[in-house]
LUMDO-492015 format. One record per residue: chain; y, x, z of N, C-alpha, C in turn; residue in three letters. Coordinates in steps of 0.1 Angstrom, whole numbers, plus 2048, in hexadecimal, padded with zeros to 3 digits. Each point is the difference from the previous one (the first is absolute). Layout:
<sites>
{'A', {Y, X, Z}, {Y, X, Z}, {Y, X, Z}, 'ala'}
...
</sites>
This chain:
<sites>
{'A', {1C6, 8E6, BDD}, {7FC, 806, 80D}, {7F1, 800, 801}, 'met'}
{'A', {7F9, 7F6, 7FB}, {7F2, 800, 801}, {7F9, 80C, 7F9}, 'leu'}
{'A', {805, 803, 7F4}, {7FB, 80C, 7F8}, {803, 80D, 807}, 'leu'}
{'A', {80C, 801, 806}, {804, 80C, 807}, {7F7, 802, 80C}, 'leu'}
{'A', {7FD, 7F5, 807}, {7F8, 801, 80C}, {7F2, 805, 7FC}, 'gly'}
{'A', {7FA, 7FA, 7F5}, {7F3, 804, 7FB}, {800, 80F, 7FC}, 'leu'}
{'A', {80B, 804, 7F9}, {801, 80E, 7FC}, {801, 809, 80C}, 'trp'}
{'A', {808, 7FD, 80A}, {802, 809, 80B}, {7F4, 801, 809}, 'gly'}
{'A', {7F8, 7F5, 801}, {7F4, 800, 808}, {7F4, 806, 7F9}, 'gly'}
{'A', {800, 800, 7F3}, {7F4, 805, 7F9}, {802, 80E, 7FA}, 'leu'}
{'A', {80C, 804, 7FE}, {802, 80D, 7F9}, {7FA, 80C, 807}, 'val'}
{'A', {7FF, 800, 80D}, {7F9, 80C, 806}, {7F1, 801, 7FD}, 'pro'}
{'A', {7FA, 7F4, 7FD}, {7F2, 800, 7FD}, {7FD, 801, 7F1}, 'phe'}
{'A', {809, 7FB, 7F7}, {7FD, 801, 7F2}, {808, 80B, 7F9}, 'val'}
{'A', {80A, 805, 807}, {809, 80A, 7FA}, {7F9, 80D, 7FB}, 'gly'}
{'A', {7F6, 805, 808}, {7F9, 80C, 7FB}, {7F8, 7FE, 7F3}, 'pro'}
{'A', {7FD, 7F4, 7FC}, {7FA, 7FD, 7F3}, {808, 806, 7F5}, 'tyr'}
{'A', {80E, 7FF, 801}, {809, 805, 7F6}, {809, 80B, 805}, 'phe'}
{'A', {7FA, 809, 808}, {807, 80C, 806}, {80D, 7FD, 806}, 'asn'}
{'A', {801, 7F5, 808}, {80C, 7FC, 807}, {7FC, 7FF, 80E}, 'phe'}
{'A', {800, 80B, 808}, {7FA, 800, 80D}, {808, 807, 80A}, 'ala'}
{'A', {7FF, 7FB, 80D}, {805, 807, 80B}, {7F5, 801, 80B}, 'met'}
{'A', {800, 80C, 807}, {7F8, 803, 80B}, {7F1, 802, 7FC}, 'his'}
{'A', {7FB, 7F9, 7F6}, {7F2, 802, 7FC}, {7FF, 7FC, 7F1}, 'ser'}
{'A', {7F7, 807, 7F9}, {7FE, 7FC, 7F2}, {7F3, 7F8, 7FE}, 'asp'}
{'A', {7FB, 7FB, 80C}, {7F4, 7F7, 7FF}, {804, 7F2, 7FF}, 'gln'}
{'A', {7FA, 7F8, 7F7}, {803, 7F2, 7FF}, {7F9, 7F8, 80B}, 'thr'}
{'A', {806, 7F5, 805}, {7FB, 7F7, 80A}, {7FD, 807, 80D}, 'trp'}
{'A', {808, 80A, 803}, {7FD, 807, 80D}, {80A, 7FA, 80B}, 'gln'}
{'A', {7FB, 7FC, 80B}, {807, 7FA, 80A}, {805, 809, 80B}, 'trp'}
{'A', {80D, 800, 803}, {806, 807, 80B}, {808, 7F7, 808}, 'phe'}
{'A', {803, 803, 80C}, {808, 7F7, 809}, {80E, 800, 7FB}, 'thr'}
{'A', {805, 80B, 7FB}, {80E, 800, 7FB}, {801, 7F7, 7F4}, 'asp'}
{'A', {7F6, 7FF, 7F8}, {801, 7F7, 7F4}, {800, 7F1, 805}, 'arg'}
{'A', {7F9, 7FE, 80B}, {800, 7F2, 805}, {80E, 7FC, 805}, 'ala'}
{'A', {806, 809, 808}, {80D, 7FD, 806}, {80C, 801, 7F6}, 'trp'}
{'A', {7FF, 809, 7F7}, {80B, 803, 7F7}, {7FF, 7FA, 7F2}, 'leu'}
{'A', {7F5, 7FC, 7FC}, {7FE, 7FA, 7F3}, {7FA, 7F2, 800}, 'ser'}
{'A', {7F4, 7FF, 806}, {7F9, 7F3, 800}, {807, 7F5, 808}, 'val'}
{'A', {805, 804, 80C}, {807, 7F6, 808}, {80C, 7FA, 7FA}, 'leu'}
{'A', {80A, 809, 7FC}, {80C, 7FB, 7F9}, {7FD, 7F9, 7F3}, 'pro'}
{'A', {7F6, 805, 7F9}, {7FC, 7FA, 7F3}, {7FB, 7F1, 802}, 'gly'}
{'A', {7F7, 7FF, 80B}, {7FB, 7F2, 803}, {80B, 7F7, 804}, 'ala'}
{'A', {80A, 805, 808}, {80B, 7F8, 805}, {809, 7FC, 7F4}, 'val'}
{'A', {801, 809, 7F6}, {808, 7FC, 7F4}, {7F9, 7F6, 7F8}, 'ala'}
{'A', {7F3, 801, 7FF}, {7F8, 7F6, 7F8}, {801, 7F3, 807}, 'val'}
{'A', {7FF, 7FF, 80D}, {801, 7F3, 807}, {80E, 7FB, 7FE}, 'ile'}
{'A', {80A, 808, 801}, {80E, 7FC, 7FE}, {802, 7FB, 7F1}, 'gly'}
{'A', {7FA, 806, 7F7}, {801, 7FC, 7F2}, {7F9, 7F2, 7FE}, 'gly'}
{'A', {7F5, 7FF, 806}, {7F9, 7F3, 7FF}, {808, 7F5, 806}, 'leu'}
{'A', {806, 803, 80C}, {808, 7F5, 806}, {80C, 7FD, 7F8}, 'leu'}
{'A', {806, 80A, 7F9}, {80B, 7FD, 7F7}, {7FC, 7F8, 7F4}, 'met'}
{'A', {7F4, 802, 7FB}, {7FC, 7F9, 7F4}, {7FC, 7F2, 803}, 'ile'}
{'A', {7F8, 7FE, 80B}, {7FA, 7F3, 804}, {809, 7F8, 80A}, 'arg'}
{'A', {80B, 807, 805}, {808, 7F9, 80A}, {808, 7F4, 7FA}, 'gly'}
{'A', {800, 7F5, 807}, {807, 7F5, 7FB}, {80D, 7FD, 808}, 'gly'}
{'A', {801, 807, 80C}, {80C, 7FE, 808}, {808, 80D, 801}, 'thr'}
{'A', {80C, 7FE, 803}, {809, 80B, 802}, {7FB, 80A, 80A}, 'arg'}
{'A', {7FB, 7FB, 80B}, {7FB, 809, 80B}, {7F4, 808, 7FC}, 'ser'}
{'A', {7F6, 7FA, 7F8}, {7F5, 808, 7FC}, {803, 80A, 7F6}, 'ser'}
{'A', {809, 7FD, 7F7}, {804, 80A, 7F6}, {808, 80B, 807}, 'ile'}
{'A', {809, 7FD, 809}, {807, 80A, 808}, {7F7, 809, 808}, 'ser'}
{'A', {7F5, 7FA, 806}, {7F7, 808, 807}, {7F9, 80A, 7F7}, 'leu'}
{'A', {7FC, 7FB, 7F4}, {7F9, 809, 7F7}, {80A, 80B, 7FC}, 'gly'}
{'A', {80C, 7FD, 7FD}, {80A, 80B, 7FD}, {802, 80A, 80C}, 'ala'}
{'A', {800, 7FA, 80C}, {802, 809, 80B}, {7F3, 809, 802}, 'met'}
{'A', {7F5, 7FB, 7FD}, {7F4, 808, 801}, {800, 80B, 7F5}, 'leu'}
{'A', {805, 7FD, 7F4}, {801, 80A, 7F6}, {80B, 80A, 804}, 'gly'}
{'A', {80A, 7FC, 806}, {80B, 809, 805}, {7FA, 80A, 80A}, 'leu'}
{'A', {7F9, 7FA, 80A}, {7F9, 809, 80A}, {7F6, 80A, 7FA}, 'gly'}
{'A', {7F9, 7FB, 7F6}, {7F6, 809, 7F9}, {807, 80B, 7F9}, 'ala'}
{'A', {80B, 7FC, 7F9}, {808, 80B, 7F8}, {806, 80A, 80A}, 'gly'}
{'A', {805, 7FB, 80B}, {806, 80A, 80A}, {7F5, 809, 805}, 'leu'}
{'A', {7F4, 7FB, 802}, {7F5, 808, 806}, {7FB, 80A, 7F5}, 'trp'}
{'A', {800, 7FC, 7F3}, {7FC, 80A, 7F6}, {80A, 80B, 800}, 'phe'}
{'A', {80D, 7FD, 802}, {80A, 80A, 7FF}, {800, 809, 80D}, 'val'}
{'A', {800, 7FA, 80B}, {801, 807, 80D}, {7F2, 805, 805}, 'ala'}
{'A', {7F6, 7FA, 7FC}, {7F2, 803, 805}, {7FC, 80F, 800}, 'gly'}
{'A', {802, 807, 7F5}, {7FC, 80E, 800}, {807, 809, 80A}, 'pro'}
{'A', {80D, 7FD, 802}, {807, 808, 80A}, {7FD, 7FB, 80E}, 'val'}
{'A', {7FE, 7F3, 802}, {7FC, 7FB, 80D}, {7F2, 805, 804}, 'val'}
{'A', {7F8, 803, 7F6}, {7F2, 804, 804}, {800, 80D, 807}, 'ser'}
{'A', {80A, 808, 7FF}, {801, 80C, 808}, {800, 7FE, 80F}, 'ser'}
{'A', {803, 7F4, 804}, {800, 7FD, 80F}, {7F2, 800, 805}, 'leu'}
{'A', {7F6, 7FC, 7F9}, {7F2, 800, 805}, {7F8, 80C, 7FB}, 'trp'}
{'A', {806, 809, 7F9}, {7F9, 80C, 7FB}, {807, 80D, 804}, 'asn'}
{'A', {805, 801, 80C}, {806, 80C, 805}, {80B, 806, 7F7}, 'asn'}
{'A', {808, 7F8, 7FA}, {80C, 805, 7F9}, {7FD, 803, 7F1}, 'gly'}
{'A', {7F4, 7FE, 7FB}, {7FE, 802, 7F2}, {7FD, 7F2, 7F9}, 'thr'}
{'A', {803, 7FF, 7F3}, {7FD, 7F4, 7F9}, {7F1, 7FF, 7FD}, 'val'}
{'A', {7FA, 7F4, 804}, {7F2, 7FF, 7FF}, {7FB, 7FD, 7F2}, 'thr'}
{'A', {809, 7FD, 7F7}, {7FC, 7FC, 7F2}, {7F9, 80B, 7F9}, 'val'}
{'A', {804, 80C, 803}, {7FB, 80C, 7F9}, {808, 803, 7F3}, 'gly'}
{'A', {7FE, 80B, 7FB}, {808, 804, 7F4}, {7FC, 7F9, 7F3}, 'pro'}
{'A', {80A, 7FE, 7F7}, {7FC, 7FB, 7F3}, {7F8, 80B, 7F9}, 'pro'}
{'A', {7F7, 7FC, 7F8}, {7F7, 809, 7F9}, {803, 803, 7F2}, 'leu'}
{'A', {80C, 7FC, 7FB}, {804, 803, 7F3}, {802, 80E, 7FD}, 'gly'}
{'A', {7FF, 804, 7F3}, {800, 80E, 7FC}, {80F, 805, 7FF}, 'ala'}
{'A', {809, 7F7, 7FD}, {80E, 805, 7FE}, {809, 7F9, 80B}, 'his'}
{'A', {80C, 805, 801}, {809, 7FA, 809}, {804, 7F1, 7FC}, 'asn'}
{'A', {801, 7FE, 7F3}, {803, 7F3, 7FC}, {7F5, 7F6, 803}, 'leu'}
{'A', {7F4, 804, 7FE}, {7F4, 7F8, 803}, {800, 7FD, 80F}, 'thr'}
{'A', {802, 80A, 808}, {800, 7FD, 80F}, {80B, 7F7, 804}, 'arg'}
{'A', {80C, 801, 7FA}, {80B, 7F7, 803}, {7FC, 7F2, 7FC}, 'ala'}
{'A', {7FA, 7FE, 7F4}, {7FC, 7F3, 7FB}, {7F5, 7FA, 809}, 'leu'}
{'A', {7F7, 808, 806}, {7F6, 7FB, 809}, {807, 7FB, 80D}, 'glu'}
{'A', {809, 807, 805}, {807, 7FA, 80C}, {807, 7F3, 7FD}, 'trp'}
{'A', {807, 7FF, 7F4}, {807, 7F4, 7FC}, {7F6, 7F5, 7FD}, 'ile'}
{'A', {7F5, 803, 7F9}, {7F6, 7F6, 7FD}, {7F8, 7FB, 80C}, 'gly'}
{'A', {7FE, 808, 80A}, {7F8, 7FC, 80B}, {808, 7F9, 80B}, 'tyr'}
{'A', {80D, 805, 802}, {807, 7FB, 80C}, {80E, 7FC, 7FC}, 'phe'}
{'A', {809, 809, 7FC}, {80E, 7FE, 800}, {804, 7F6, 7F4}, 'tyr'}
{'A', {7FA, 801, 7F5}, {804, 7F7, 7F5}, {7FB, 7F2, 802}, 'gly'}
{'A', {7F3, 7FF, 806}, {7FA, 7F3, 803}, {809, 7F9, 80A}, 'val'}
{'A', {803, 808, 80B}, {808, 7FA, 80B}, {80E, 7FC, 7FB}, 'gly'}
{'A', {806, 808, 7F8}, {80E, 7FD, 7FB}, {800, 7F3, 7F7}, 'ala'}
{'A', {7F6, 7FF, 7F8}, {7FF, 7F4, 7F8}, {7FD, 7F4, 808}, 'leu'}
{'A', {7F7, 801, 80A}, {7FD, 7F5, 809}, {80D, 7FB, 807}, 'leu'}
{'A', {808, 80A, 805}, {80C, 7FD, 807}, {80A, 7F9, 7F6}, 'ile'}
{'A', {801, 805, 7F4}, {809, 7FA, 7F6}, {7FC, 7F1, 7FD}, 'leu'}
{'A', {7F3, 7FE, 7FD}, {7FC, 7F3, 7FC}, {800, 7F6, 80C}, 'phe'}
{'A', {7FC, 804, 80C}, {801, 7F7, 80B}, {80E, 7FD, 804}, 'ser'}
{'A', {809, 80A, 800}, {80E, 7FD, 803}, {806, 7F7, 7F6}, 'ser'}
{'A', {7FD, 801, 7F3}, {805, 7F7, 7F6}, {7FA, 7F2, 803}, 'tyr'}
{'A', {7F4, 7FF, 804}, {7FA, 7F3, 802}, {806, 7F9, 80C}, 'ala'}
{'A', {803, 808, 80B}, {807, 7FA, 80C}, {80E, 7FC, 7FC}, 'leu'}
{'A', {807, 807, 7F8}, {80D, 7FC, 7FC}, {800, 7F4, 7F7}, 'gly'}
{'A', {7F6, 7FF, 7F8}, {7FF, 7F5, 7F7}, {7FD, 7F3, 807}, 'phe'}
{'A', {7F6, 801, 80A}, {7FD, 7F5, 808}, {80B, 7FB, 809}, 'ile'}
{'A', {808, 809, 805}, {80B, 7FC, 808}, {80B, 7F9, 7F8}, 'ala'}
{'A', {801, 803, 7F3}, {80A, 7FA, 7F8}, {7FD, 7F2, 7FB}, 'ala'}
{'A', {7F3, 7FC, 800}, {7FC, 7F3, 7FB}, {804, 7F5, 80A}, 'leu'}
{'A', {803, 7F4, 7FA}, {803, 7F5, 809}, {7F4, 7FB, 807}, 'pro'}
{'A', {803, 7FB, 80C}, {7F5, 7FA, 808}, {7FF, 7F1, 7FE}, 'val'}
{'A', {7F4, 7FC, 7FB}, {7FE, 7F2, 7FD}, {7F2, 7FD, 805}, 'val'}
{'A', {7FF, 7FA, 80C}, {7F3, 7FC, 806}, {7F8, 80C, 803}, 'asp'}
{'A', {805, 80C, 803}, {7F9, 80C, 804}, {7F8, 806, 7F4}, 'glu'}
{'A', {7FF, 7F8, 7F6}, {7F9, 806, 7F4}, {809, 808, 7F8}, 'arg'}
{'A', {7FB, 80B, 7FA}, {808, 808, 7F8}, {802, 7FA, 7F2}, 'val'}
{'A', {80C, 7FD, 7FC}, {803, 7FA, 7F3}, {80C, 807, 7FA}, 'val'}
{'A', {800, 7FF, 7F3}, {80B, 805, 7F8}, {80B, 7F6, 7FE}, 'gly'}
{'A', {80A, 803, 7F8}, {80B, 7F7, 7FD}, {7FB, 7F3, 7F9}, 'ala'}
{'A', {7F6, 801, 7F7}, {7FB, 7F4, 7F9}, {7FA, 7F6, 80A}, 'ala'}
{'A', {7F8, 805, 809}, {7FA, 7F7, 80A}, {80A, 7FA, 809}, 'ala'}
{'A', {80A, 807, 804}, {80B, 7FB, 809}, {807, 7F5, 7F9}, 'ala'}
{'A', {803, 801, 7F3}, {807, 7F5, 7F9}, {7F7, 7F5, 7FD}, 'thr'}
{'A', {7F3, 802, 7FE}, {7F7, 7F5, 7FE}, {7FE, 7F8, 80D}, 'ser'}
{'A', {801, 807, 80C}, {7FF, 7F9, 80C}, {80D, 7F7, 802}, 'ala'}
{'A', {80B, 804, 7FB}, {80C, 7F8, 800}, {7FE, 7F4, 7F7}, 'gly'}
{'A', {7FA, 801, 7F5}, {7FD, 7F5, 7F7}, {7F7, 7F6, 806}, 'arg'}
{'A', {7F6, 805, 807}, {7F7, 7F6, 807}, {807, 7F7, 809}, 'arg'}
{'A', {80A, 805, 807}, {808, 7F8, 809}, {807, 7F5, 7F9}, 'arg'}
{'A', {805, 803, 7F4}, {807, 7F5, 7F9}, {7F7, 7F5, 7FB}, 'arg'}
{'A', {7F4, 803, 7FE}, {7F7, 7F6, 7FB}, {7F8, 7F8, 80A}, 'trp'}
{'A', {804, 802, 80D}, {7F9, 7F8, 80A}, {805, 7F1, 800}, 'arg'}
{'A', {7F7, 7F8, 803}, {804, 7F2, 801}, {80A, 7FD, 80A}, 'ala'}
{'A', {80A, 7F7, 7FD}, {80A, 7FE, 80A}, {7FB, 7F9, 80C}, 'pro'}
{'A', {806, 801, 80B}, {7FC, 7FA, 80D}, {802, 7F1, 7FE}, 'ala'}
{'A', {7F8, 7F8, 807}, {800, 7F2, 7FF}, {80D, 7FA, 805}, 'ala'}
{'A', {806, 807, 80A}, {80D, 7FB, 806}, {80A, 80B, 7FF}, 'asp'}
{'A', {806, 802, 7F4}, {80A, 80B, 7FF}, {80C, 7FD, 808}, 'pro'}
{'A', {805, 80A, 806}, {80D, 7FF, 808}, {80C, 801, 7F6}, 'ala'}
{'A', {809, 7F7, 803}, {80C, 800, 7F7}, {80A, 80A, 806}, 'thr'}
{'A', {806, 808, 7F7}, {80A, 80A, 805}, {80C, 7F9, 805}, 'pro'}
{'A', {807, 805, 80A}, {80C, 7FA, 805}, {80B, 801, 7F5}, 'pro'}
{'A', {808, 7F5, 7FF}, {80B, 800, 7F6}, {80B, 80A, 804}, 'ala'}
{'A', {804, 809, 7F7}, {80A, 80A, 803}, {80D, 7FA, 7FD}, 'ala'}
{'A', {80A, 804, 808}, {80E, 7FC, 7FD}, {805, 807, 7F4}, 'ala'}
{'A', {807, 7F9, 7F7}, {805, 806, 7F4}, {80B, 80A, 804}, 'pro'}
{'A', {800, 80C, 7FA}, {80A, 80A, 803}, {806, 805, 7F3}, 'thr'}
{'A', {80C, 805, 801}, {807, 805, 7F4}, {804, 80E, 804}, 'gln'}
{'A', {7FE, 80A, 7F7}, {804, 80E, 803}, {80D, 802, 7F9}, 'val'}
{'A', {809, 805, 808}, {80E, 804, 7FB}, {802, 80E, 803}, 'gln'}
{'A', {805, 808, 7F7}, {803, 80E, 803}, {80D, 801, 809}, 'pro'}
{'A', {800, 80B, 807}, {80B, 802, 809}, {80C, 804, 7F8}, 'ala'}
{'A', {80C, 7FF, 805}, {80D, 803, 7F9}, {800, 80F, 7FE}, 'ala'}
{'A', {806, 804, 7F4}, {801, 80E, 7FD}, {80B, 806, 809}, 'ala'}
{'A', {7FE, 80C, 805}, {80A, 807, 809}, {808, 80A, 7F7}, 'asp'}
{'A', {80C, 7FD, 7FD}, {809, 809, 7F9}, {7FA, 806, 7F4}, 'gly'}
{'A', {7F8, 7F9, 7F8}, {7FB, 805, 7F3}, {7F4, 809, 802}, 'gly'}
{'A', {7FB, 802, 80C}, {7F4, 809, 802}, {7F4, 7F8, 7FC}, 'arg'}
{'A', {7F7, 806, 7F9}, {7F4, 7F9, 7FC}, {7F5, 803, 80A}, 'ser'}
{'A', {7FA, 7F6, 806}, {7F5, 802, 809}, {7F3, 7FB, 7F9}, 'arg'}
{'A', {7FD, 808, 7F6}, {7F5, 7FD, 7F7}, {7F2, 7FF, 807}, 'arg'}
{'A', {7FE, 80A, 809}, {7F2, 801, 806}, {800, 7F9, 80D}, 'phe'}
{'A', {80A, 801, 808}, {7FF, 7FB, 80D}, {80A, 7F4, 802}, 'phe'}
{'A', {800, 7F7, 7F7}, {80A, 7F5, 800}, {7FA, 7F6, 80A}, 'arg'}
{'A', {809, 7FB, 809}, {7FC, 7F6, 809}, {801, 7F2, 7FA}, 'arg'}
{'A', {7F6, 7F8, 801}, {801, 7F3, 7FB}, {7FF, 7F6, 80B}, 'arg'}
{'A', {808, 7F5, 7FF}, {800, 7F6, 80A}, {7F9, 7F4, 7FA}, 'thr'}
{'A', {7FA, 7F8, 809}, {7F9, 7F4, 7FC}, {808, 7F5, 807}, 'thr'}
{'A', {801, 7F5, 7F8}, {806, 7F4, 806}, {7F7, 7F4, 7FD}, 'thr'}
{'A', {7FF, 7F7, 809}, {7F8, 7F4, 7FE}, {808, 7F6, 7F8}, 'asn'}
{'A', {7FB, 7FA, 7F6}, {807, 7F6, 7F8}, {7FD, 7F2, 805}, 'val'}
</sites>
């Protein structure tokens, strides 16, 4: 997510270096639409990626994944939504590729592909975080959860251990068979005290 955010935020400025441009073929040229449609969601995705990398708790990693999800949704929907503040036309401007394939790849590389990958990765991260066990609010895997169980076994016993109550001895006897029918799975057992 971090790399996708960097790509999405910087490609409008560095894309013209290698003939991958939309709206203008000038490098490092600032437009308001680039700020709203590329730089802002790119920065949000970078912040979300950093939170996911450096987050130590479930909530911080989930927040980072949610930021990445929001950035991906804005990359996908932003060019169409930009027509609301530009009198019905898309403010991004046309792709400047020479062929139809190049123009399609510019749309994918600037907005739709970046947004789709951000949505994919952040959704996967949210699902992964939701499936992990909760141990002390820290995010841990199966190995850490079992090691936490081992730690409990090695604690020193209490100075005054409580003695468990004595259980009455019981004997389990199967119920009588009904007319030769086998109650293999749902057989009722009776207990009697000896």
